[in-house]
C-alpha positions as CSV (number, residue, x, y, z in Angstrom):
1,M,-48.7,0.6,-70.9
2,P,-47.3,-2.9,-70.4
3,L,-47.7,-4.7,-67.1
4,V,-44.7,-5.3,-64.9
5,D,-43.7,-8.9,-65.3
6,Y,-43.5,-10.4,-61.8
7,A,-42.0,-13.7,-61.3
8,S,-44.4,-16.6,-60.6
9,D,-43.9,-19.1,-57.8
10,S,-42.5,-21.5,-60.3
11,D,-39.8,-19.1,-61.3
12,V,-38.3,-18.9,-57.8
13,S,-35.0,-20.8,-57.6
14,E,-35.1,-24.0,-55.8
15,P,-33.2,-24.2,-52.5
16,G,-29.5,-24.8,-53.1
17,T,-29.4,-23.2,-56.6
18,D,-27.7,-19.9,-57.4
19,S,-29.6,-17.0,-59.0
20,L,-27.8,-14.0,-60.4
21,D,-30.9,-11.9,-60.2
22,S,-31.9,-12.7,-56.6
23,P,-30.0,-11.0,-53.7
24,P,-27.8,-13.2,-51.5
25,K,-29.6,-14.8,-48.6
26,K,-28.7,-13.6,-45.1
27,K,-27.1,-16.0,-42.8
28,P,-29.2,-17.0,-39.8
29,R,-28.3,-14.9,-36.8
30,T,-26.8,-16.9,-33.9
31,A,-26.7,-15.9,-30.3
32,S,-23.4,-14.4,-29.4
33,P,-21.7,-15.6,-26.2
34,P,-22.1,-13.4,-23.1
35,R,-19.6,-10.5,-22.9
36,T,-16.7,-11.1,-20.5
37,L,-15.3,-8.2,-18.5
38,D,-11.9,-8.9,-17.1
39,F,-11.1,-6.8,-14.0
40,G,-7.9,-8.7,-13.2
41,L,-9.7,-10.8,-10.6
42,G,-8.6,-14.2,-11.9
43,G,-11.7,-14.8,-14.1
44,T,-14.3,-13.8,-11.6
45,G,-15.7,-10.8,-13.5
46,V,-19.1,-10.5,-15.2
47,G,-19.6,-13.4,-17.6
48,A,-16.3,-15.1,-16.6
49,R,-18.0,-18.4,-16.3
50,A,-20.0,-18.1,-19.5
51,G,-20.0,-21.4,-21.4
52,A,-19.3,-23.5,-18.3
53,G,-21.0,-26.8,-18.6
54,S,-21.7,-26.2,-22.3
55,G,-19.6,-29.2,-23.3
56,R,-17.1,-27.0,-25.2
57,G,-13.5,-27.6,-24.3
58,K,-12.3,-24.1,-25.3
59,P,-12.7,-21.2,-22.8
60,Q,-14.8,-18.3,-24.0
61,P,-12.7,-15.5,-25.5
62,T,-12.3,-12.4,-23.2
63,S,-12.3,-8.8,-24.2
64,S,-9.1,-6.8,-23.8
65,A,-8.2,-6.0,-20.2
66,L,-8.9,-2.5,-18.9
67,P,-5.9,-0.2,-18.7
68,P,-4.4,0.0,-15.2
69,L,-5.2,3.1,-13.1
70,P,-2.4,5.6,-12.7
71,A,-0.6,5.5,-9.4
72,S,-1.8,9.0,-8.6
73,F,-5.4,7.8,-8.6
74,H,-5.0,6.3,-5.1
75,D,-3.9,9.7,-3.8
76,L,-7.2,11.2,-4.7
77,Y,-9.2,9.0,-2.4
78,A,-6.7,8.5,0.4
79,S,-8.9,9.9,3.1
80,T,-12.4,9.3,4.4
81,V,-14.9,12.1,4.7
82,R,-14.8,13.8,8.1
83,T,-18.2,13.6,9.7
84,T,-17.6,15.7,12.8
85,T,-15.4,18.6,14.0
86,R,-14.6,16.8,17.3
87,D,-12.4,13.8,17.9
88,D,-14.8,10.9,18.5
89,P,-13.1,7.5,19.2
90,A,-16.5,5.8,18.6
91,L,-16.1,6.7,14.9
92,H,-12.6,5.1,14.7
93,Q,-12.9,1.7,16.3
94,G,-12.1,3.2,19.7
95,R,-8.8,4.7,18.6
96,T,-7.7,8.1,20.0
97,R,-5.8,10.7,18.1
98,Q,-2.2,11.1,19.3
99,N,-2.5,14.8,18.3
100,P,-5.9,16.1,19.2
101,H,-7.6,18.1,16.4
102,V,-7.0,21.8,16.7
103,P,-8.9,24.1,14.3
104,G,-6.4,25.7,11.9
105,N,-3.9,22.8,12.2
106,W,-3.4,20.3,9.5
107,P,-2.8,16.6,10.5
108,S,0.2,15.5,8.4
109,H,2.3,12.5,7.8
110,I,5.4,11.5,5.7
111,Y,5.5,7.8,4.6
112,I,6.2,5.2,2.0
113,E,3.1,3.6,0.5
114,W,2.9,-0.1,-0.5
115,H,0.1,-1.8,-2.4
116,P,0.6,-5.6,-1.7
117,P,0.1,-7.7,-4.8
118,A,-2.9,-10.0,-4.8
119,A,-0.9,-13.1,-3.8
120,V,0.8,-11.3,-0.9
121,H,-2.5,-9.8,0.2
122,A,-4.1,-13.3,0.2
123,L,-1.1,-14.7,2.2
124,L,-1.3,-12.1,4.9
125,A,-5.1,-12.2,5.1
126,D,-4.9,-16.0,5.6
127,L,-2.2,-15.7,8.3
128,L,-4.2,-13.0,10.1
129,A,-7.4,-15.2,10.0
130,S,-5.4,-18.1,11.5
131,L,-4.0,-15.8,14.2
132,Q,-7.4,-14.6,15.1
133,A,-8.5,-18.2,15.4
134,E,-5.5,-19.1,17.6
135,A,-6.0,-16.0,19.8
136,A,-9.8,-16.0,19.8
137,E,-10.0,-14.2,23.2
138,E,-8.4,-11.1,21.6
139,E,-9.8,-8.9,19.0
140,I,-7.3,-8.3,16.2
141,T,-8.1,-5.7,13.5
142,S,-6.6,-6.2,10.1
143,L,-5.1,-3.2,8.2
144,L,-5.2,-5.1,4.9
145,Q,-8.7,-4.0,3.9
146,S,-11.4,-1.5,4.7
147,D,-14.8,-2.1,6.3
148,L,-16.1,-2.7,2.8
149,A,-13.5,-5.4,2.2
150,A,-11.6,-3.3,-0.3
151,P,-7.8,-3.8,-0.2
152,Q,-6.0,-1.0,1.5
153,P,-2.4,0.2,1.0
154,L,0.1,-0.3,3.8
155,H,2.9,2.1,4.7
156,I,6.3,2.6,6.2
157,S,6.4,5.8,8.4
158,L,9.0,8.4,7.9
159,S,7.5,10.8,10.4
160,R,5.4,10.9,13.5
161,P,1.8,12.2,13.2
162,L,2.4,16.0,12.7
163,A,0.1,19.0,13.1
164,L,1.0,21.9,10.8
165,P,-0.4,25.4,11.0
166,S,-2.1,26.6,7.9
167,E,0.6,29.2,7.1
168,A,3.3,26.6,7.2
169,K,1.9,23.6,5.3
170,D,3.0,24.8,1.8
171,A,6.5,25.6,2.8
172,F,6.7,22.3,4.7
173,L,5.8,20.4,1.6
174,R,8.4,22.2,-0.5
175,D,11.1,21.6,2.1
176,V,10.3,17.8,2.4
177,A,10.4,17.6,-1.5
178,R,13.8,19.4,-1.5
179,A,15.2,17.3,1.3
180,T,14.1,14.1,-0.5
181,R,15.6,15.2,-3.8
182,E,18.9,16.2,-2.2
183,S,19.2,12.9,-0.2
184,G,20.6,11.3,-3.3
185,V,18.5,8.1,-2.7
186,A,17.4,6.3,-5.8
187,A,14.4,4.0,-6.1
188,F,15.1,0.8,-4.2
189,A,13.4,-2.3,-2.8
190,L,12.9,-3.7,0.7
191,A,12.6,-7.3,1.8
192,C,10.3,-8.4,4.7
193,T,12.2,-10.2,7.4
194,R,9.9,-11.3,10.2
195,A,6.5,-10.7,11.9
196,E,6.4,-9.4,15.5
197,W,4.3,-7.4,17.9
198,H,5.2,-4.1,19.5
199,R,3.1,-1.8,21.7
200,T,3.0,2.0,21.7
201,A,2.3,3.7,24.9
202,E,0.9,6.8,23.2
203,S,-1.8,5.0,21.3
204,G,-2.5,2.3,23.8
205,R,-2.5,-0.2,21.0
206,S,-0.4,-3.2,20.0
207,F,0.7,-3.5,16.4
208,L,1.6,-6.6,14.4
209,V,4.3,-5.6,12.0
210,L,6.5,-6.9,9.3
211,R,10.1,-5.7,9.8
212,V,11.8,-4.6,6.6
213,E,15.3,-4.2,5.4
214,S,17.0,-3.1,2.2
215,S,17.4,-6.0,-0.3
216,S,20.5,-4.4,-1.7
217,S,23.8,-4.4,0.2
218,S,25.4,-1.8,-2.1
219,S,25.6,1.9,-1.5
220,N,22.9,4.0,-3.0
221,G,23.5,7.5,-4.1
222,G,26.4,8.1,-1.8
223,V,24.6,6.6,1.3
224,A,26.9,4.4,3.2
225,A,26.1,0.7,2.7
226,A,27.5,-0.2,6.2
227,V,24.4,1.4,7.8
228,K,21.5,-1.1,8.0
229,N,18.6,0.2,5.9
230,A,20.8,2.9,4.6
231,E,18.2,4.4,2.2
232,L,15.4,4.5,4.8
233,T,17.8,5.9,7.4
234,E,18.9,8.7,5.1
235,L,15.3,9.6,4.2
236,L,14.3,9.5,7.8
237,R,17.2,11.7,8.9
238,R,16.3,14.4,6.3
239,C,12.5,14.2,7.1
240,N,13.2,14.5,10.8
241,A,15.4,17.6,10.1
242,V,12.6,19.3,8.2
243,A,10.1,18.4,11.0
244,A,12.5,20.0,13.6
245,E,12.6,23.2,11.6
246,Y,8.8,23.4,12.0
247,A,8.9,22.6,15.7
248,Q,7.5,19.1,15.0
249,P,8.6,15.9,16.8
250,G,11.0,13.5,15.1
251,L,10.4,9.8,14.5
252,Y,12.5,7.1,16.3
253,Q,14.3,9.7,18.4
254,W,14.9,7.0,21.0
255,A,17.0,5.0,18.5
256,S,20.7,5.4,18.0
257,T,21.8,6.5,14.6
258,T,25.1,4.6,14.9
259,A,24.4,1.6,17.1
260,T,24.5,-1.8,15.4
261,S,24.0,-4.1,18.3
262,A,21.4,-4.6,21.0
263,A,24.0,-4.3,23.8
264,E,23.1,-0.8,24.9
265,E,19.8,0.2,26.6
266,E,18.3,3.6,27.3
267,E,15.5,5.0,29.3
268,G,12.7,6.9,27.6
269,E,9.2,7.2,26.4
270,D,8.1,4.8,23.7
271,G,7.7,6.7,20.4
272,N,5.3,5.9,17.6
273,G,6.5,2.6,16.1
274,G,9.1,2.0,18.7
275,G,10.3,-1.5,19.4
276,G,9.1,-3.1,22.6
277,G,6.7,-2.1,25.3
278,G,8.0,1.3,26.5
279,G,10.3,2.1,29.4
280,R,13.7,0.5,29.1
281,R,14.4,-0.9,25.7
282,R,17.2,-2.1,23.5
283,R,19.1,0.8,21.9
284,N,19.3,-0.6,18.4
285,G,20.3,1.3,15.3
286,V,17.5,3.3,13.8
287,G,17.8,1.0,10.7
288,E,16.1,-1.8,12.7
289,A,13.0,0.2,13.5
290,F,11.4,0.4,10.1
291,H,8.3,-1.8,9.6
292,V,4.9,-2.3,7.8
293,S,2.0,-2.6,10.2
294,I,-0.5,-5.3,9.1
295,A,-2.9,-5.4,12.1
296,W,-3.5,-3.9,15.5
297,S,-5.2,-4.7,18.8
298,F,-6.0,-3.1,22.1
299,A,-4.7,-6.3,23.7
300,E,-1.6,-6.3,25.9
301,L,1.3,-8.4,24.7
302,T,0.5,-11.4,26.8
303,E,2.5,-14.7,26.6
304,G,-0.6,-16.3,25.1
305,L,-0.8,-13.8,22.3
306,L,2.9,-14.0,21.6
307,Q,2.8,-17.8,21.5
308,A,-0.1,-17.8,19.2
309,T,1.7,-15.5,16.9
310,E,4.8,-17.7,16.9
311,R,2.7,-20.7,16.0
312,V,1.1,-18.9,13.0
313,F,4.1,-16.9,11.7
314,G,7.1,-18.8,13.1
315,G,6.8,-21.9,11.0
316,R,9.6,-22.6,8.6
317,E,7.5,-22.5,5.4
318,V,5.6,-19.4,6.5
319,A,8.7,-17.6,7.5
320,A,10.3,-18.4,4.2
321,R,7.3,-17.1,2.3
322,I,7.4,-13.8,4.3
323,R,11.1,-13.4,3.5
324,E,10.3,-13.6,-0.2
325,V,8.0,-10.6,-0.1
326,R,9.4,-7.5,-1.7
327,V,8.3,-3.9,-1.2
328,P,9.3,-1.6,-4.1
329,V,10.0,2.0,-3.1
330,D,9.9,4.6,-5.9
331,G,8.9,7.7,-3.9
332,V,7.9,9.3,-0.7
333,K,4.4,10.5,0.1
334,V,3.4,13.6,2.1
335,K,-0.2,13.8,3.4
336,I,-1.4,17.1,4.6
337,G,-5.0,17.2,5.6
338,N,-6.7,15.0,2.9
339,V,-4.2,16.0,0.2
340,V,-1.5,13.5,-0.7
341,T,1.6,14.5,-2.7
342,H,3.9,11.9,-4.3
343,I,7.6,12.9,-4.3
344,A,9.4,10.6,-6.8
345,L,12.9,9.2,-6.0
346,R,15.4,9.4,-8.9
347,E,15.8,6.4,-11.1
348,P,18.8,4.2,-10.4
349,G,21.8,5.3,-12.4
350,K,20.6,8.9,-12.9
351,R,22.5,11.8,-11.3
352,T,20.8,13.8,-8.6
353,A,19.5,17.2,-9.7
354,G,21.2,20.2,-8.1
355,K,19.8,22.3,-5.3
356,G,18.5,24.9,-7.7
357,H,16.4,22.4,-9.7
358,R,12.6,22.9,-9.6
359,N,9.8,21.3,-11.5
360,L,6.8,23.1,-12.9
361,L,5.1,23.0,-9.5
362,G,8.1,24.5,-7.8
363,L,8.9,21.2,-6.0
C-alpha cells in the first residue's frame, strides 16, 4: 500500500504566489464599527458618536430608522395606574378633582390631542424655563412632560370633566361618535395666536395657555366660515348636546354662541377653561375660548406674574414663532375611565357618511 504523498515545506507556495491546489486564503477579520441605533433623537442614540475623534471625515453609517409607532399606541397608555380608591390631592401635586370620585361612575372627557413636534416642544420648554426664572417666587408646573421627563401630549377640551354611570358609558361613546360624524367637519389645522393666563375658580389653579384659531378662513363641511373657529365651535356644540342628554354639564356655557366682540359682559361662575378670573367677564364668542394649556400654578394672577409672562412671551420674535405653530386636527378623542377612543374626522374633500352609516364596531 503506497504511502500518502504529503507536500514538504519546500513545496508550499511562497507568499504572493497563486496555487490552484491550495484553498484561497481568508482575509484578516477587521473590527466592525459599533452599531448605531437611530431613535429619531438627532444622533443621540446608542453608538451615535462612534468614530468621533478617529480622524475620519465621514460619519459612521447608521442602520435603518425604526418604523414609527401607530397613533393608537398612545391611547393604550394614556392613564396612570390608580393607587387608591379615595381622592388624595397629595398624589396629584395638590390638585383636587372637580368631580369627586364616586364608585360606579366613570370619569370622562372629550378632547383633541396634540403631540408637539420636537422643535415646538423645545421652544415651549425653553420659554417655560425662562418664565420660571423670571417669576422665581411662584411655582409653575409644566404640562409638557411627565415626572420622568417624557414628552406628554397636550389637548384642547371639547367637554368639561364628566362622570358617567356604568350603564350609560357605552351609549355615550356611540352618541359622541355619531354626533362627530354628522357634524360634517373635516380634518383641519389650528394656529396658535398668543400666550396668556387664566384662572379657574373650580380648580383653584391658574393656567398658562396658547390660544388657537382655525388657520383656514373657508367654510368646512357646511360650517359657516363667519364664525370664529367654526370647526371647533361646531364640534363643541354637538358634544355639549350629547352631554346634556346624559345630564352632564356643558363646556363654555358662559360664552355667547353668536357674539363676536367683547362689548357685552355677563355675570356667572367661571367654567373650566373660562377666560379671566371669574365673576364678571367679557362675553366673547365661544370661538375665542379654545386653547392649549402648557403649564399651571396655584399662584394668583398678580401683576408681577403677568409682567414676567409678558417679558418672556410678549417679545416680537417669540410672538412670531408662536404664531408659526400649527396644530393638526384629524379626530376627536373620548376618554372614559382609562380607555381612550379615537373618532376620526373625515378627510377633506370626501362626503360625509349618512346617519345610518356604522363601522365594524358600530360607531
